[in-house]
N, C-alpha and C positions, 0 to 999 in steps of 0.2 A: 596640719599642714598649712602651707600658705594659702590666705582665702581673701583675694581683694574686691570689696565691694566699693563703688564710690556712691557716697551718699552726700546730701546738702541740707545741712541743720537749719539753713534759712529758709527753705523752701516749703512752700503751702503742703505739699502730699506730707503726711506723716511717717516718722522715720520707720514702723515697723511696716509701712506698707511700699517703703523704698527699700527694703530689703527684701520684701516678699518678691517684688516686682524682677530686681535685679538677680536674684536665683531662679525664680520662674524662667526667665526667659536665658539664662545658661545651659539650662535644662532642654529648653526646645531647640537653641540652635548648636546642641550636643558638646558644648565646653564642658559642662558634666554629665559624664555618662553613667548609663545605669549601671547600678550597683555602685559606684565611687561614693566612698563616704564624706560626710561633710564633717566640721569642726564641731565640737561641742558648743552648745548657746553660751556656756562661760567664758570659752576661748574666743569664740568670734566676736563676744559682745567687748571684751578687753581689745581685740584687734581694732574695733571701729570705734572705741570711743564713747559706747553707748551702754545702757542699761541692759543687764541680762532679760528682765522681763519683756523689753522691745523685741528682741532677737526669738524669745521663746514665742510671743505672739506670731511673729513671721515664719515659725516653722510650725505651731500649730495650724494655720491656714494652708500650707502646704502641704502637710500630712492630711487634712481634711478634703485638700481635693487632690489626691492620689501622686502627686509628685515626688512625696519622701515617704519612707517607712521606716519603722524602730525594730531596733532587734535587742531586745535586753542583754546588757551588760555590754554589748559591742558597741551601740552608739547611733546614728542617724543615715541613712544611705539613701542615694537617689533610688526611687522604684525600679527593678529588674524589669519588668513590664509595664509600661506606661501604655495609656489608651491610645489605639489607631488616630484617634480625631487629634490626641494631642501632637504625635509624632508627626502628622502632616501641617501642622502649624508652622508657617515661616513668622519669625518673631521681623518687628518692624524694626527696629535696630539692626537684623543682619540683612534684611532687605535692599535699606539704604545703601549700606555702607559695599556691598555686592555689585550692584549696578549704579555705582558712582561714575559718569560720564565726563566727568571734569579733570581726570585724571590724565596729563600728558606725558608721554614716553620721551624720553631723551634720544639723540641721534642713534647712541648705542641699541637702546630697547627699542627703537624703531627696526633698525637692521635685523637682531635678533628675531624681531616676529615677522619680518617680512622673507626670511629663508626657512627653507624646508628642512626639516632635520628627518635622519631614518629613524624609524620605528622598530623596534625591537619585535621579534615575534612574540605572539600572546599565547599559541598553542604548548602543549607539552610535547618535546621533540624527545623521543629515545636514544636517535644516534644526532649530534649536532656537530657540523663542519664549521662550527665558528672559529674566527680568525683569534690570535692573541691571547689565547686561553693557555696556560702550559699544564704539565703534567702534575695535578695536586696531589696524586697519591705517592709521588718520587719525593717531594719536598722532605725534608728531614726536619717534621714540624717539633719534635721532642727535642733538638737543639735549639731550635727557635726558643722553644718556650724555657728551655735552660738558660740560655742569655737575658732574654725579659726579666728570668725570675733572679738573674745574677745583679743586676742593674737596678731593679725595685728594691734588693734588699741593701744594696752596698751604695747606692747612690740617690740619695731623697732628693737632690737637685734636679733630677729628671721631670719631677712634679712642677717646678718652678718654670718662670717666664725665662727664656733664652737671653743669654745677654748679646747677641747678634744674632739677628736675622737670616745672614748668611749660610747659617749652618753650623753643626758641631764639629769645631776645627778638626779633631783627630780624625772625625768620618770625612771631612776634604781631604786630609792629606791622602788618607787611605785610598780616595777614588783616583787623587791624581798620581800617586804610584800604580795601581792597578790599570788605568789608561795607558800610562805610560808603556808598561809591557805588552800590554793586551791590543792596544791601537795604535800604538805610535803618536798617540797626542801629547803636545808639547805644553804643558801649563804648570803654575805653581797654584798651591790649595786657595791663594790669595785670589785666584780668577775663577772660585768655584762657589756656585752658590746652589744650595739643595732646596730643590721646589718637590711640591705636591704632586709629582707625574709628569711625563711631559706636555702635556694639555695646558698643563699651568706655566709651563715654560710659553708654551708658543703664546697664550692669553698675554703673559707678562712683553712677550715681543712686539706682539701686534699696539697694546698700549703705547708703547714706551716708542716704536718706530713708525707707526704707519699714522700718517693724516688721510682725511677723506680725500677720494681722488687719487692717490697714489698707485701708481702701476707696479703688480706684484707677481711676478714668474712662478708658477705651479707647475708641479709634472701633471703631464695628460695621459691615463688618467692618474688621480692623485690621493693623497689623504684627506676625508672630507675634514676630521679634525682641526686642520690646517688651515683650510679653505675658509671652514666658517669662523675661525677665529680671526684673519684677516678680512672678510666680509664685516664682520660686526663692526670693526672699525671705519666702514668707508671704502675699504680698498677696491682697486679695477684690476682684478685677476687676468693674467694675461697665460694663456696654457702652453705648455714646450709639449711638444710631442716626444714620447717615449718608444726605443727601439729595443733590439736584443742587447746592445751595450750602453742602453741607460738611456740618460736624458741628451736628446740631439743638439748638442751644446750651438753648433752652427746657427739654428734659429732662434738663439738667444743673443749669440753677438750681433746681429743685422737687424736687433730690435734696441731703440734708443729710450731713456727716460726709465728704466727698472729701478726701482729704489732699492729691492731685495730680491732673493729667489729662495725659496725653501725645495730641498732636494733630500731623498733618503738613499743617497747612493751605494751604500754596501749590499743593500735587498730591497730595491724598488719596490713602493708599495703603490698598486696591489699586483704589479706585473711579476715581480722577483727578479729582475733584473740588473746587473751588477755593474754600476759605471766604471766603464775602462779605466785604466790611468792615464791613457793619453787626452781622453776627457776630462777628466779631472784636472789636468795641468793646464787645460784649457782654459777651463771653467775659472779655475783661481786666477790665471791673467789677466781674464775677462771681468773679474770681479775688481782687482786691483786698477786695470786700467780706468773702470767705471766708476770707481768708487761704491759700487754697490756691497749690499751684504749678502751674506750667503747663510742660510738656516739650514745646518746638517743635523738630521735626524736619524741616528744611529741606533734604531730602535731594537734591531735584534740581529746587532753582528756579528754577536758572539757565537751564530750558531752555521757554519759554512762549512759543508761537507766534504769538498774537492777542491784542488789545489791552494793556493799558498793564499793565507789573507792578505785584502790591500790595505795599505795605511787608510787611516780618516783622512777627509779633505783638510783637517784642521791641524795635523801633523806635516801636510806638504804645504801649507800656506805662508807667505812671507810678508803678506802686508796687513796683516790683522782684519782680513775679510771674512773669518769664518764665525758665527755663534753655534756650538755643538751643543746637542742636545741629549740625554740617556736617561735613560729609566732602569729600574729595578722591577717594574710591575711585571714583565714577560720574563725575566730571566728566573725571580722570585716566585711571586705569587701578586694579582692583581689588587687586593688589598691592603698591599703594603703601600701606599702613595707618598715615594719616596722616588724622586728623580736628581737630574742636576744639569747644571746650565754651566758651560766652561765658554768664559766671555773675554773678548780682547779688552787689553786693561782701562782702555777710557770708558767702558761703559759698565765697571762692576760697579760704582758709587751710586748712578742712576738706578740700577737693576735691583741692588740692596735696598733702596728707599722704597721700590717699589713692591718689594717682595715684604716689605716692614708693613704696608699698607692693604696687601693681599689678604694677609692673616697669621702676622708677625712673625710665625715660626712654625716648622713641622714639628712633629711628635719626638721629641727630646728622646724619650723611651727607646724608640725604635731605632733613632737615628745612634744611639750605643751600642745596642745589639747589633746592628748592623757593622757596627765599625769592628766589632771582633769577629764577626761572621767573615768579612772580608780579611782584615789579621790575622786571623788563626787558619787562613788557608780554604774553610769550607766554601767560599764561592768559587773559587776555581776549579774545585773538586766537584761541584754540582755541577756548574757547566760541563766539564768533560762527560761527566755521567749522563746529563739531557743531549749533549751532543750526538753521545754513540745512540740514545732511546731515540731520537727525533729523527737521525738519521734512517734507522730501521724504518719507523714508521711511514719516514716519506717514500722509502723504497716500495713498501707494501702498496702504498696507497697508488703510488706509478703504475705496478704491477697489476694491482688490480682493476685501474683505468683501460689498460692496453686490454687486458685482458675481456673485460666486458664490452668496449665499444670498438677497438682495434685499430684503424685508420681514421676513423671518425672523431679522433679525441686528440688534440694538440696540447702538449706538456709546454706552459711558458713558461720562463725565469731558468733562473741559474741553482745549481743542486746546491740550496741555503735556506734558511731562515724557520719559520712554524707555521707557513702554509703554504701553498701553489695556486698558480692560476692556469685555468683550464680553457679550452675554445672546442666547442662541441661543433661537428657537422647537422645540423637538426632544422625542420622547417617551424619547430614550434618557438615561441615567445618566452623571455625570461621569466614574465612573470607568471604564464602558464606551468613553466616547471618548478619555481620556487614555490607555487601554491599547492600544486598537485604533491611535489615532495614533501610537505607539510603533513598533508591528509595520512602519508604513510607514516608519519612519527622522524622524517628526516629535515633537516635544516641544511640550507646551502646558501649561499650569498651571490646574486648576479653582480657582474660589473659595474653593469651601466652607470649605476649612482656615482660613479667616481671620477666619468667623463663631463668636464664642461660642455664640449662639444656633442654632435654627433657618435654614440657607442657603436662601436661594429657591432653586438648585439653577440647572445650565444655564447658568452665568456662568464665562469665563475669561478669566487674564490672559495678553496676548500683548506681550512686548518686542519692540523691532524696531530698537533701535539698531545693534547687530552685522550686522545682515543686509542683503544688497544687495536692489534691485529684483527682481532673478531669484529669490532665494531667497524674498522675501516672497511674490511671486506663485505660486509652487510651491508653497510652504508651506499657502497659504490655499486653492491647487486639491486638496491631500491631505487636508485638513480636511472641505472638501465631500464627497471621496469617503467621508469615514467617515462624515457626520453625513448628508447625502442619498445616497449611494451612486452618483456620479454622477464 
């Protein structure tokens, strides 16, 4: 094992004492954990360039004090059970570094530090109406494993650095073809950059297009991940209200100096409203006239259960005003950190540079596998199957809510997506409902954190994609127990 100990041959402290102190401090600070094997005296002496006798003397001292123990034929290890008084000791080196008050955060760091972030529930929940999680048990994992194995065997280059930080060119070609068929997006592979999920895309947009004080329009209520990315760059957020037809574009048109706007037109998050075609055209016309940029997040547009799909804003755009964000994390599985940006031609170069600085490249192995997954028709087949399944689960959720709450519940949004938003007629506060539900093993999310201004309250977001019929029905029953006492 590699084991680095800084020693100074010119110091007044003997070498064996320096080695002893450094190992002792690493044990006390937790860097060397109980049961961890140390290098042999010969190996450590060679790596430090000192005599073996010096290292042996240090080890013997640590053994005598109970820091180390030896096992015949196996080696030297940190003691499994250190005395309590040793474990409570805080090394001087660790204390000084942990309390360094001279560190000054950048403006970016200060913005992150000053903004509250949502905390995930710590309780173990039996039924969780969390949003954004697909049906994991329905993903064709054996097929995915086969595709990964195919490229592990036949393409050792997937272990290397990528030639292009924009992403694997055949994957960009496959995405361009897929978006053209399914979303009427107009683009070439040269306009697509592969990113590590939609959140990285939002971060890149914020870093490259937003300066401190810029006015950025967002939906009200809206996606917190976008809000936080923009605020981290010092943006001033301007909320635009949402109704049953999506973003109220008229409120946007009457405001000047907006640099960009973030929208989720295909299935507004979290209300579920779909932006009407009339408003889409008004929004695009406003952007072209004002010079503003539209960020179109098409996060779960694949799942629409009634009516005809509405083309993406990007496909209707005539003025290069739209940056289109898509992700495979919700369609396939969240651990697959692959998404894409479709950029106007004049922004491709700078985004490519920024992507290289951010993480150099996304996983080549997964990009190769995803290329085959799309090209061989598995993606669209999987989406068709999930569309049918999610539609069934949504209907079960709606029926269960109406059965339990009657006219005290209002189902918001369009018949689409992987979650729905509800409004319940109740005197109880959102916080009490969420807390009491958690005590019953039920996870639900209140909508009020997604409002920049005052929330109307009594609104909740229920994800249903990963829950089966019995879990959905039982979850709604528990929610009724919390609110109605039945």
